[in-house]
N, C-alpha and C positions, 0 to 999 in steps of 0.2 A: 550288532547284527541280530542277536537273539531278540532284542526289544523290537527291532523292525519286523521280524517274522511274527512276533506276537501281535503287533499292530495289524499286519495283514490278516492274521487269523480272525481277530475280533471284528474287523470291518467287512470281511468277505462274506460272512454268514455261512449257513449250511455247514458248520464245523463238523466234519465227518467223524464223530466219535459215537460210540454206542451209549445212549442215554439209558437211564434206569428201565424205562418201559421196553427198550429193545433187549436189554441184557437178561432180564428176569425170565421171560418165556424161553429164551434160547438156552439158558442154564438149566431150566427144567427139562428141556428137550434133550440136553446132553446127558444128564444123569438119569433120564427116564428109562433107558434100556434095561438097567438092572431091575427096576421096579416092574417093568413089563414082563420080564422073565419070571419074576416072583409071582406076578398076577396070574400067569398061566397055571401055576401050581396051586394058587389060592384064589379061586374065582371070586370070592366075596370080599377080597381085600379092598377094592375100590368102592364098595357099596356105601361108604360113609363120606366119600370125597364130595367136595362142593363142585359146582359146574365149571368153575374157572380151572381148577386143577385137572378135572377130567378132560376139559378141552385141550389144555396144554399137552397132556399125555395121549390124546387121541382115543379116549375111551368112549366110543360112539354109543354103546348101549346105555351107559350111565348118563350121558348127556341127553339122550332121547328120553330116558326115564324122567329126568328132572324137567325137561321142557313139557312133556306130556302132563306132568303134575302141576303145570301152571307157570313155570319160570318164563319171564319175558325176555326173549333173545335180544331185544334192543336195550335192555337195562345195562348200564355200565357198572363196573366194579368201583371200589373205593379210590382207584387210581384214574377213574374216568376212562377206562378201557373196556371195550365191548368184547363179547365172545368172538365176534368175527375177527377182531384184531389178534386175539390169542390163537385162533385157528390158523390165520394167515401166516403169522410169523413162525409157527411150528409146522407149516406145510401140511395141515390136516384138510386135504381136499374134500373128503367125504363130509366132514363136519361143516365146511364152508357151504357146500351145496345144501345141506340140511337146514342150516341156520337161515340162509337166504330164502329157502322155501317156506320158512316159518315167519318171514317178515323182517329179517335183519336188513339194515340199511347198508348197502354195499360201500358207499362213500362216507360213512359215519366218521367224524373227526373225534380223536381221543388221545389221551396220554399227554405227557408234558410237552411234547413237540407238536401237539395238535395235528396228528397225522391220520391218514386213512389206512385201512387194512392193506391197500395196495402199496402204500409207502413202506409199511412194515415188511411185507413180502419182498419188496425190491431191495431193501437194505440187507436182508439175509440172503439174497441171491436165489430165491425160489422161483425159477422160471415157470414151472408147472402151475404154481399158485398164481403168478402174475397173469398167465394165459387164462386160467379159470375165472379170476375176478373180472378181467376185462370182457369175458364172454357174458358175464352178468351185468355189464354196463359200467364197471369202475372207470373213472376218468383219470388217466395218467397225467393230465396237464394241471391238475389241482396242486397247489403248493402247500407245504407243511408250515409249521410255526417258524421255521428258519428261512422260509422263502424258496425252498427247493421243490421242483416237480420230480417225478419218478426218473426221468431220463438223466437228470443231474445226479441223483442219488446212485443210480446204476453206474454212471461214469466214475464217480469218485470212489466207489467201493470196488471197482474193477470187474463188475458183472457184465462181461462183454455180450453174452447171449441175450441178456435182458435189454441192453442198449440196442442191439440189432432188432429185436422183436418190436420194441417201442417205435423205432424209426420206421420199420416196415408197416406199422399200424398208423403211421401218419404224423408222428411227433417230429417237429422241425429240428434238424440236426444242429442248427445255429440258435435254438431257443435259449433265451437268457432267463435265468432265475430272477427272483426279486432283487437280487444284489448285482445283477448284470454279469453273472458268470455263465459261460456256455459249457456244455458237456465236455468239449475239448479242453477248456481251461481247467476244469476239475480233474480230468484224466491226467493232464500234464502235471498238475500240482500234487495229486494224491496217489496215482497208480504207477509204480516203478516197474512197469513191464511193457511189452510191445503193444498188447491190446489192453483197453479198447481204443487207444489212440490210433493205431493202424486202421482199425475198422472205421473210425470216424473220418479219417482222411480219404478212405475209398468212397465216401458219400459226398465228396467235394465240399467239405466243411470250409467255412471262411477262416483261414489260418490266422489272418492278421487283425481280427476283431480285437478291440480293447474292452476290458470290463468297465462297469459303470462308475466305480469310485476311484480306482487307481489308474485306469487306462492301460493296465498291463495286458499284453497279448499272451497267448498260450506259451510262447517262447519265454517271456518274462517269468511266468509262473513255473515253468519247468526249471529255469535257472535258479529261482528262489528255493525250489525243492531239491536242487542238486540232482535232478532226474536226467541222467546222461542218456538213458535209453530213448526217452521221448525227445530230448534235444536233437539227437541224430535223426529221428524220424521227421521232426519239424523242419530241420535244415534241408533234408532231402525233398520235402514238400514245398521248398522255396519260401519258408517263413522269412519275414522281413527282419534282418538282423539289426537294422538301424531304427526300428520302431521305438518311439519314446513314450514313456508313461507320463503321468501328470507331473512328476518331478523332473522330467527331462532326461530320465535314465534309460539307456538302451540295455538290452540283455547282456551285452559285453560289459557295460558299466557294473551291472549287478554281479557278474562273474568275477570281476576284479575285486569288488568289495568282499566277496567270499574267498578270494585268493585260491580259487580252484583252477589249477594249471590246465587240466583236461578241457574244461569248459572254455577257458580263455583261448587256448590254441585252436579249438574247433570253430569258435565264433570268429576269430581273426581269419582263419582259412576261408570261412564262408564269405566274409567281407571281401577278401582278396579275389576269390573266385568270381564274385559279382563285379569286380573292377573298382570297388570303393577305395582300396588302397593300392599303391604302386609298390609291389614287393621288390626287394633287392634281387640281384641275380642269384644269390645263394638260396633265397626263399623260393624263387621260381623253380629252381632245381628240386628243392624239397617237395614242392607241390606236384612235380612231374612223376607220376606213378611208374611210367615205363623206365625213366632214368633210375629211380630207386631200385627197381627190380634188376636192372643191369649192374648196379653197384653191388647188390647182394650176391649176384651170380659171379661177378668178377673178383670180388675181394679175396676169396679163397685161393684163386690162381696166383695173385700177387703175393699173398702171405706165405704160401708154400715156397714160392720161388725165393723170396727174401730170406726165409729161414735157411735154406741151402746156400744162398749166395753169401750171407754174412758168415756162416760157419766155414765156408771155403776160402774166405779172404786170407791173404798172406800177411796177417797181422798177428804179432806175438802177444799183444796186450788183450787179455780177456775183458779188461775193464772197458776198453773201447767197444768191443763186440757187445758187451752187456748194455752199454748205453745205446748202441744201435738197435738192439732188441727192444729196449724200453721205448725208444722213439717209435718203433714199429707198433708196439702194443698201444701206445697213446693214439697213434693215427687210426688204428682199427676201432678203438673206443669212440673216437670222434665220428667215424663213418657210421658206426652202429647207432649212435644217438641221433645223428643228423639225417641219415638216409635210409636206414633199414626200416622197412614197412612190415611190422609183425602181423599184419593181416594176410600177408603172402607167406604163409607158413612153410611152403615147400621150396621156396627159392633158395634159401641159405643151405639146407641139407643137400639140395641138388647141386649147388655150386661146389660144395666140399667134395661130393662124390666125383663130379666131372674133373675138378682140379687134381684130385688124387690120381685118377686114371691118366689124365693128360701128362702130368709130370713123370709118372712112373714109366709110361711108354716112351716119352721123350728121352728120359735118362737111359733106358735100355737101348734105344736107337743110337744115341750119341756114343755110348761106350762100346757097343758091339758091332756097329756098322762096318768099321775097318776090318774086324775079324771076319765078318760075313763075306766081304769083298775078297 
């Protein structure tokens, strides 16, 4: 199964890991705070910094000094990365405005992934930078070296606000990247949280589209990733549980390959709810939420009565009574596994409370009624 997952990773493209050009500026940004504090005490500490480092740390005065001295803002560094890239990934809005005013190309490609500054800002989740770059004409539909546009990157990194902004600005919610993956597929495969999948579903995304190479739907990708949160969302959105990929595999087939009981049960229940399977009488009872709630409420009434009934039996053998209690315990365990719905947290405690009160008052009434009369 691991080999199969690696095969999907290689062929899908847009492998969502931070490559060197994404990691370096962010690491500078993370440890830059201490140096910024130091800089406040020692004003001239950054006077020898080159323009790349000054851009990463947001030292506007030093950057302007070097540009005014003749540095070409379009010139890439040794990693083929421009100043606008470094400013974008570190969310230096003032420097982005300045560099563009000095002639920086807003959609300049650079770095190992051949990405634009907008790609870099999107990967890091800098919404304010995305907004600023697009005001200056940055094109979010451009693809990077792995075939991903900005909306695909935002979806796979879980930057919901950026996904919403890009769609509001006209990006197609069903846009496929160069590898045939939609934002929903990436969210299902990479983001183990409610959003951005929930957001995408509100835009009437095509839930049952298949990708270009594997013909996997978003539900296939969620199962492959073991993404139970998104599986629930997709099933609620009427995703096709019988959709087949290029190998003829349904999401249920993939769940069985992974031997994930939760996924198998939920996908089977979804098929039965759509009438694809003919469940047995017991399965139909399990699927009946109202019946399960009644079982949870009623079980404490029966258990408390049985405890008293068995104890009051005119049987001298405690072994027999012990076996009867064991049978009662086994029955309760079966009911718990088969019918108790743990999403209805209040039903069982309520049943215990009501059963205790009911049998207490019933006992008092039975024993003291004759005396009252």
